[in-house]
LOROVO-139153 format. One record per residue (C-alpha): residue number from 1; residue in three letters; z negated, y, x negated. Coordinates in nm, 3 decimals, always signed. Example, Ala and Ser with C-alpha at 12.3 -4.5 7.8 and 13.67 -1.06 7.14 Angstrom:
(1; "ALA"; (-0.780; -0.450; -1.230))
(2; "SER"; (-0.714; -0.106; -1.367))
//
This chain:
(1; "MET"; (-0.015; +0.008; +0.010))
(2; "SER"; (+0.105; +0.372; -0.145))
(3; "ASN"; (-0.162; +0.613; -0.227))
(4; "TRP"; (-0.046; +0.834; +0.071))
(5; "MET"; (-0.083; +0.572; +0.341))
(6; "VAL"; (-0.447; +0.505; +0.201))
(7; "ARG"; (-0.516; +0.899; +0.211))
(8; "LEU"; (-0.359; +0.901; +0.552))
(9; "ILE"; (-0.577; +0.616; +0.703))
(10; "TRP"; (-0.890; +0.781; +0.540))
(11; "ALA"; (-0.791; +1.124; +0.729))
(12; "LEU"; (-0.726; +0.930; +1.041))
(13; "CYS"; (-1.066; +0.762; +1.023))
(14; "ALA"; (-1.247; +1.069; +0.934))
(15; "ALA"; (-1.096; +1.251; +1.231))
(16; "LEU"; (-1.194; +0.990; +1.457))
(17; "VAL"; (-1.541; +0.942; +1.321))
(18; "THR"; (-1.624; +1.310; +1.258))
(19; "PRO"; (-1.664; +1.415; +1.617))
(20; "ALA"; (-1.906; +1.122; +1.711))
(21; "ILE"; (-2.105; +1.192; +1.424))
(22; "ALA"; (-2.108; +1.555; +1.512))
(23; "GLN"; (-2.212; +1.474; +1.909))
(24; "THR"; (-2.529; +1.268; +1.799))
(25; "PHE"; (-2.615; +1.498; +1.510))
(26; "PRO"; (-2.930; +1.512; +1.434))
(27; "THR"; (-3.094; +1.203; +1.511))
(28; "LYS"; (-3.367; +1.258; +1.234))
(29; "PRO"; (-3.562; +1.536; +1.047))
(30; "ILE"; (-3.347; +1.754; +0.818))
(31; "ARG"; (-3.467; +1.811; +0.478))
(32; "MET"; (-3.425; +2.186; +0.337))
(33; "ILE"; (-3.479; +2.208; -0.045))
(34; "VAL"; (-3.645; +2.509; -0.175))
(35; "PRO"; (-3.540; +2.577; -0.564))
(36; "PHE"; (-3.894; +2.742; -0.629))
(37; "ALA"; (-4.233; +2.687; -0.613))
(38; "PRO"; (-4.436; +2.760; -0.307))
(39; "GLY"; (-4.557; +3.153; -0.287))
(40; "GLY"; (-4.207; +3.295; -0.314))
(41; "THR"; (-3.929; +3.450; -0.109))
(42; "GLY"; (-3.803; +3.057; -0.064))
(43; "GLU"; (-4.093; +2.941; +0.096))
(44; "PHE"; (-4.110; +3.280; +0.288))
(45; "LEU"; (-3.758; +3.251; +0.439))
(46; "SER"; (-3.774; +2.877; +0.479))
(47; "ARG"; (-4.129; +2.870; +0.661))
(48; "SER"; (-3.973; +3.181; +0.899))
(49; "ILE"; (-3.667; +3.052; +1.011))
(50; "THR"; (-3.690; +2.652; +0.999))
(51; "PRO"; (-3.979; +2.622; +1.306))
(52; "ARG"; (-3.710; +2.793; +1.541))
(53; "MET"; (-3.417; +2.620; +1.412))
(54; "GLY"; (-3.594; +2.282; +1.458))
(55; "GLU"; (-3.704; +2.384; +1.824))
(56; "LEU"; (-3.364; +2.481; +1.875))
(57; "ILE"; (-3.183; +2.166; +1.716))
(58; "GLY"; (-3.422; +1.945; +1.851))
(59; "GLN"; (-3.560; +1.783; +1.498))
(60; "GLN"; (-3.783; +1.888; +1.219))
(61; "PHE"; (-3.710; +2.049; +0.926))
(62; "ILE"; (-3.902; +1.935; +0.628))
(63; "ILE"; (-3.938; +2.192; +0.347))
(64; "ASP"; (-3.913; +2.045; -0.009))
(65; "TYR"; (-3.987; +2.237; -0.298))
(66; "ARG"; (-3.812; +2.127; -0.630))
(67; "PRO"; (-3.861; +2.404; -0.872))
(68; "GLY"; (-3.708; +2.388; -1.229))
(69; "GLY"; (-3.376; +2.493; -1.430))
(70; "GLY"; (-3.380; +2.831; -1.290))
(71; "THR"; (-3.296; +2.653; -0.922))
(72; "THR"; (-3.004; +2.401; -1.093))
(73; "LEU"; (-3.238; +2.101; -1.045))
(74; "ALA"; (-3.244; +2.143; -0.689))
(75; "ALA"; (-2.876; +2.252; -0.653))
(76; "SER"; (-2.801; +1.916; -0.838))
(77; "LEU"; (-3.009; +1.709; -0.562))
(78; "VAL"; (-2.829; +1.873; -0.289))
(79; "ALA"; (-2.468; +1.857; -0.437))
(80; "ALA"; (-2.519; +1.461; -0.476))
(81; "ALA"; (-2.681; +1.413; -0.165))
(82; "PRO"; (-2.506; +1.217; +0.130))
(83; "ALA"; (-2.287; +1.480; +0.308))
(84; "ASP"; (-2.435; +1.426; +0.633))
(85; "GLY"; (-2.599; +1.731; +0.726))
(86; "TYR"; (-2.950; +1.614; +0.660))
(87; "THR"; (-2.992; +1.757; +0.328))
(88; "VAL"; (-2.967; +2.134; +0.280))
(89; "LEU"; (-3.033; +2.396; +0.027))
(90; "ILE"; (-3.215; +2.734; +0.104))
(91; "GLN"; (-3.103; +2.932; -0.205))
(92; "THR"; (-3.030; +3.302; -0.315))
(93; "PHE"; (-2.632; +3.289; -0.353))
(94; "THR"; (-2.668; +3.548; -0.622))
(95; "THR"; (-2.875; +3.303; -0.841))
(96; "GLN"; (-2.629; +3.031; -0.752))
(97; "ALA"; (-2.341; +3.245; -0.882))
(98; "ILE"; (-2.539; +3.365; -1.185))
(99; "ASN"; (-2.608; +2.991; -1.288))
(100; "HIS"; (-2.222; +2.922; -1.256))
(101; "SER"; (-2.162; +3.140; -1.586))
(102; "LEU"; (-2.493; +3.126; -1.744))
(103; "TYR"; (-2.522; +2.771; -1.794))
(104; "ALA"; (-2.292; +2.583; -2.035))
(105; "ARG"; (-2.336; +2.257; -1.866))
(106; "LEU"; (-2.419; +2.173; -1.513))
(107; "SER"; (-2.406; +1.839; -1.324))
(108; "TYR"; (-2.225; +2.030; -1.031))
(109; "ASP"; (-1.959; +2.317; -0.977))
(110; "THR"; (-2.081; +2.603; -0.777))
(111; "ARG"; (-1.694; +2.644; -0.671))
(112; "LYS"; (-1.642; +2.293; -0.548))
(113; "ASP"; (-1.942; +2.089; -0.482))
(114; "PHE"; (-2.092; +2.304; -0.174))
(115; "ASN"; (-2.026; +2.432; +0.163))
(116; "SER"; (-2.207; +2.717; +0.301))
(117; "VAL"; (-2.385; +2.678; +0.632))
(118; "GLY"; (-2.431; +3.060; +0.670))
(119; "LEU"; (-2.576; +3.369; +0.557))
(120; "ILE"; (-2.936; +3.486; +0.618))
(121; "GLY"; (-2.964; +3.839; +0.457))
(122; "VAL"; (-3.005; +4.057; +0.154))
(123; "ILE"; (-3.314; +4.121; +0.008))
(124; "PRO"; (-3.405; +4.366; -0.269))
(125; "VAL"; (-3.564; +4.311; -0.596))
(126; "VAL"; (-3.883; +4.472; -0.701))
(127; "LEU"; (-4.043; +4.539; -1.025))
(128; "ALA"; (-4.436; +4.527; -1.015))
(129; "ALA"; (-4.678; +4.577; -1.257))
(130; "HIS"; (-5.057; +4.469; -1.320))
(131; "PRO"; (-5.277; +4.782; -1.234))
(132; "SER"; (-5.392; +4.806; -1.594))
(133; "LEU"; (-5.035; +4.895; -1.739))
(134; "PRO"; (-5.039; +5.250; -1.780))
(135; "VAL"; (-4.704; +5.339; -1.585))
(136; "ARG"; (-4.611; +5.425; -1.246))
(137; "THR"; (-4.252; +5.480; -1.254))
(138; "ALA"; (-3.933; +5.325; -1.405))
(139; "LYS"; (-3.894; +5.614; -1.616))
(140; "GLU"; (-4.279; +5.573; -1.753))
(141; "LEU"; (-4.183; +5.225; -1.811))
(142; "VAL"; (-3.916; +5.273; -2.025))
(143; "ALA"; (-4.080; +5.530; -2.241))
(144; "LEU"; (-4.368; +5.318; -2.289))
(145; "SER"; (-4.137; +5.019; -2.396))
(146; "HIS"; (-4.017; +5.214; -2.664))
(147; "THR"; (-4.334; +5.284; -2.800))
(148; "ARG"; (-4.461; +4.916; -2.761))
(149; "ALA"; (-4.147; +4.768; -2.866))
(150; "GLY"; (-4.122; +4.398; -2.825))
(151; "LYS"; (-4.477; +4.380; -2.659))
(152; "ILE"; (-4.422; +4.427; -2.295))
(153; "ASP"; (-4.335; +4.115; -2.090))
(154; "PHE"; (-4.208; +4.078; -1.774))
(155; "ALA"; (-4.259; +3.760; -1.549))
(156; "SER"; (-3.947; +3.618; -1.327))
(157; "PRO"; (-3.926; +3.318; -1.093))
(158; "GLY"; (-3.684; +3.164; -1.339))
(159; "ILE"; (-3.410; +3.171; -1.606))
(160; "GLY"; (-3.091; +3.301; -1.410))
(161; "THR"; (-3.265; +3.393; -1.083))
(162; "ALA"; (-3.140; +3.689; -0.922))
(163; "SER"; (-3.493; +3.893; -0.986))
(164; "HIS"; (-3.453; +3.777; -1.384))
(165; "PHE"; (-3.096; +3.925; -1.394))
(166; "GLY"; (-3.162; +4.234; -1.188))
(167; "ILE"; (-3.397; +4.342; -1.490))
(168; "GLU"; (-3.177; +4.264; -1.731))
(169; "LEU"; (-2.920; +4.482; -1.583))
(170; "PHE"; (-3.193; +4.749; -1.570))
(171; "LYS"; (-3.289; +4.690; -1.932))
(172; "LEU"; (-2.882; +4.729; -2.009))
(173; "VAL"; (-2.860; +5.063; -1.820))
(174; "ALA"; (-3.214; +5.218; -1.903))
(175; "LYS"; (-3.235; +5.073; -2.270))
(176; "ALA"; (-3.578; +4.927; -2.201))
(177; "ASP"; (-3.754; +4.710; -2.461))
(178; "LEU"; (-3.906; +4.426; -2.206))
(179; "THR"; (-3.930; +4.075; -2.301))
(180; "HIS"; (-3.841; +3.796; -2.029))
(181; "ILE"; (-4.090; +3.539; -1.948))
(182; "PRO"; (-3.959; +3.272; -1.697))
(183; "TYR"; (-4.164; +3.076; -1.457))
(184; "LYS"; (-4.081; +2.794; -1.235))
(185; "GLY"; (-4.101; +3.005; -0.900))
(186; "ALA"; (-4.252; +3.358; -0.817))
(187; "GLY"; (-4.586; +3.197; -0.698))
(188; "PRO"; (-4.697; +3.116; -1.035))
(189; "ALA"; (-4.547; +3.442; -1.218))
(190; "ILE"; (-4.718; +3.654; -0.941))
(191; "VAL"; (-5.053; +3.462; -0.981))
(192; "ASP"; (-5.046; +3.508; -1.391))
(193; "THR"; (-4.948; +3.878; -1.345))
(194; "MET"; (-5.237; +3.944; -1.101))
(195; "ALA"; (-5.485; +3.755; -1.331))
(196; "GLY"; (-5.324; +3.989; -1.621))
(197; "PHE"; (-5.184; +3.748; -1.836))
(198; "VAL"; (-4.839; +3.931; -1.802))
(199; "PRO"; (-4.805; +4.315; -1.734))
(200; "LEU"; (-4.508; +4.294; -1.542))
(201; "VAL"; (-4.345; +4.076; -1.275))
(202; "THR"; (-4.006; +4.100; -1.061))
(203; "ASP"; (-3.903; +3.921; -0.756))
(204; "ASN"; (-3.804; +3.993; -0.396))
(205; "ILE"; (-3.993; +4.229; -0.184))
(206; "THR"; (-4.074; +3.960; +0.073))
(207; "SER"; (-4.327; +3.810; -0.188))
(208; "LEU"; (-4.443; +4.102; -0.359))
(209; "LYS"; (-4.505; +4.296; -0.069))
(210; "PRO"; (-4.858; +4.169; +0.038))
(211; "HIS"; (-4.974; +4.197; -0.318))
(212; "ILE"; (-4.887; +4.557; -0.368))
(213; "ASP"; (-5.000; +4.654; -0.019))
(214; "ALA"; (-5.360; +4.503; -0.125))
(215; "GLY"; (-5.354; +4.683; -0.447))
(216; "LYS"; (-5.327; +4.381; -0.658))
(217; "LEU"; (-4.996; +4.489; -0.819))
(218; "ARG"; (-4.842; +4.835; -0.838))
(219; "GLY"; (-4.495; +4.876; -0.723))
(220; "ILE"; (-4.271; +5.026; -1.004))
(221; "ALA"; (-3.933; +5.061; -0.846))
(222; "ILE"; (-3.718; +4.867; -0.548))
(223; "GLY"; (-3.375; +4.767; -0.596))
(224; "SER"; (-3.215; +4.879; -0.302))
(225; "ALA"; (-2.986; +5.178; -0.234))
(226; "GLU"; (-3.257; +5.363; -0.006))
(227; "ARG"; (-3.598; +5.333; +0.029))
(228; "SER"; (-3.717; +5.011; +0.232))
(229; "ASP"; (-3.912; +5.085; +0.584))
(230; "ALA"; (-4.105; +4.794; +0.494))
(231; "ALA"; (-4.236; +4.946; +0.174))
(232; "PRO"; (-4.154; +5.343; +0.201))
(233; "GLN"; (-4.380; +5.420; -0.110))
(234; "LEU"; (-4.153; +5.237; -0.341))
(235; "ALA"; (-3.914; +5.450; -0.496))
(236; "THR"; (-3.566; +5.320; -0.578))
(237; "PHE"; (-3.436; +5.267; -0.952))
(238; "ALA"; (-3.170; +5.522; -0.846))
(239; "GLU"; (-3.405; +5.771; -0.751))
(240; "SER"; (-3.609; +5.704; -1.056))
(241; "GLY"; (-3.327; +5.847; -1.276))
(242; "TYR"; (-3.107; +5.533; -1.279))
(243; "PRO"; (-2.821; +5.657; -1.020))
(244; "GLY"; (-2.614; +5.380; -0.912))
(245; "PHE"; (-2.840; +5.114; -0.994))
(246; "GLU"; (-2.892; +4.834; -0.734))
(247; "ALA"; (-3.070; +4.502; -0.754))
(248; "SER"; (-3.074; +4.256; -0.444))
(249; "SER"; (-3.023; +3.895; -0.366))
(250; "TRP"; (-2.800; +3.753; -0.103))
(251; "TRP"; (-2.993; +3.442; +0.070))
(252; "GLY"; (-2.812; +3.163; +0.249))
(253; "ILE"; (-2.804; +2.812; +0.321))
(254; "LEU"; (-2.581; +2.542; +0.116))
(255; "ALA"; (-2.469; +2.169; +0.232))
(256; "PRO"; (-2.286; +1.915; +0.031))
(257; "VAL"; (-1.899; +1.998; +0.032))
(258; "ARG"; (-1.809; +1.722; +0.260))
(259; "THR"; (-2.037; +1.781; +0.493))
(260; "PRO"; (-1.847; +1.720; +0.825))
(261; "PRO"; (-1.727; +2.091; +0.973))
(262; "PRO"; (-1.857; +2.043; +1.352))
(263; "ILE"; (-2.221; +1.986; +1.165))
(264; "ILE"; (-2.181; +2.299; +0.942))
(265; "THR"; (-2.074; +2.459; +1.264))
(266; "ARG"; (-2.373; +2.334; +1.449))
(267; "LEU"; (-2.609; +2.439; +1.173))
(268; "ASN"; (-2.482; +2.745; +1.168))
(269; "ASP"; (-2.486; +2.815; +1.527))
(270; "GLU"; (-2.876; +2.730; +1.518))
(271; "LEU"; (-2.922; +2.952; +1.232))
(272; "LYS"; (-2.776; +3.248; +1.412))
(273; "ARG"; (-2.998; +3.166; +1.713))
(274; "ALA"; (-3.295; +3.151; +1.504))
(275; "LEU"; (-3.222; +3.493; +1.336))
(276; "ASP"; (-3.155; +3.627; +1.675))
(277; "ASP"; (-3.538; +3.528; +1.784))
(278; "ASN"; (-3.745; +3.852; +1.811))
(279; "ALA"; (-4.028; +3.688; +1.639))
(280; "VAL"; (-3.827; +3.565; +1.354))
(281; "ARG"; (-3.631; +3.874; +1.330))
(282; "THR"; (-3.973; +4.092; +1.325))
(283; "ARG"; (-4.112; +3.864; +1.047))
(284; "LEU"; (-3.821; +3.892; +0.824))
(285; "LEU"; (-3.765; +4.285; +0.885))
(286; "THR"; (-4.128; +4.376; +0.828))
(287; "HIS"; (-4.127; +4.211; +0.492))
(288; "GLY"; (-3.840; +4.391; +0.368))
(289; "ALA"; (-3.559; +4.135; +0.455))
(290; "THR"; (-3.212; +4.305; +0.597))
(291; "LEU"; (-3.073; +4.052; +0.798))
(292; "LYS"; (-2.705; +3.984; +0.742))
(293; "PHE"; (-2.580; +3.689; +0.938))
(294; "GLY"; (-2.246; +3.536; +0.858))
(295; "THR"; (-2.033; +3.243; +0.949))
(296; "SER"; (-1.957; +2.968; +0.691))
(297; "ALA"; (-1.650; +3.097; +0.570))
(298; "GLU"; (-1.794; +3.443; +0.554))
(299; "ALA"; (-2.070; +3.293; +0.338))
(300; "ASN"; (-1.827; +3.096; +0.109))
(301; "ALA"; (-1.642; +3.394; +0.046))
(302; "LEU"; (-1.926; +3.596; -0.060))
(303; "LEU"; (-2.046; +3.320; -0.303))
(304; "MET"; (-1.692; +3.316; -0.447))
(305; "SER"; (-1.725; +3.698; -0.494))
(306; "GLU"; (-2.097; +3.687; -0.641))
(307; "ILE"; (-1.955; +3.458; -0.916))
(308; "GLU"; (-1.694; +3.706; -1.007))
(309; "LYS"; (-1.933; +3.992; -0.987))
(310; "TRP"; (-2.230; +3.822; -1.216))
(311; "ALA"; (-1.989; +3.671; -1.453))
(312; "LYS"; (-1.964; +4.027; -1.613))
(313; "VAL"; (-2.328; +4.073; -1.625))
(314; "VAL"; (-2.392; +3.751; -1.791))
(315; "LYS"; (-2.115; +3.829; -2.050))
(316; "ALA"; (-2.272; +4.195; -2.112))
(317; "THR"; (-2.640; +4.051; -2.162))
(318; "GLY"; (-2.507; +3.761; -2.380))
(319; "ALA"; (-2.727; +3.529; -2.217))
(320; "ARG"; (-2.633; +3.175; -2.222))
(321; "VAL"; (-2.815; +2.847; -2.151))
(322; "ASP"; (-2.699; +2.524; -2.324))
//
């Protein structure tokens, strides 16, 4: 039998089987892999949307934390998972895009091994300090970094994360002398900064806002184009003397590439309905997220554009993980 006939038979079988799978999906809990340790934006977003998504879809979402490798560990697990809709990844598309250029070797191809379920929103990066650090603005931090060359560290959720590279880009723009200390997630990075082991921490506003509000951390600047309604006291990097500078991360949900389109559509529908829920929307907006729901096609297009955008930043910083 020729190769083209084999491919035709497989295509016909898929066309017959896929609708049946979609009609019964889901018949068991869905595992949502979070590529960070608890305590950060990954936990906040997954626990904000999955209870409502679970109600709507008729099955529980099980949160599975898999930190490590700058989120590449979790991404590799999802890329290799059965393409049946029962394993998905909640991820910052910005980090996914950065890793495509940052890592010399990955067990997956970001362009080919994932299909986007949909977008959740965009969340600005925040730089915060332990209260003992004698700075209150980005300009003051840059000046201090020059007098303490090589001695001011900043913690991040991991190498290649949007928070990490947002500050790497700031270092280039402002000529700041800051040293990166990567952690396996925002939770541990924040805890160590509040304890005074590290003077600075960077992550999304959703995870840092409660600690800034409580006075355990001092907000230095936020990466949004305008001040956030959730934290109006935080000056933007742009108004702090670095015009045009922005640092935010797009968040969404990814699935293995061969996940049947009807299942992707079903998950996307329930994600949209969850984000339209008043309680969910209020929780996300209150913590600084800007909701930007998108279809699977729109999310895929965004991921490809983020890959192109951040490849230039990775090259400019000279960063590389072999």
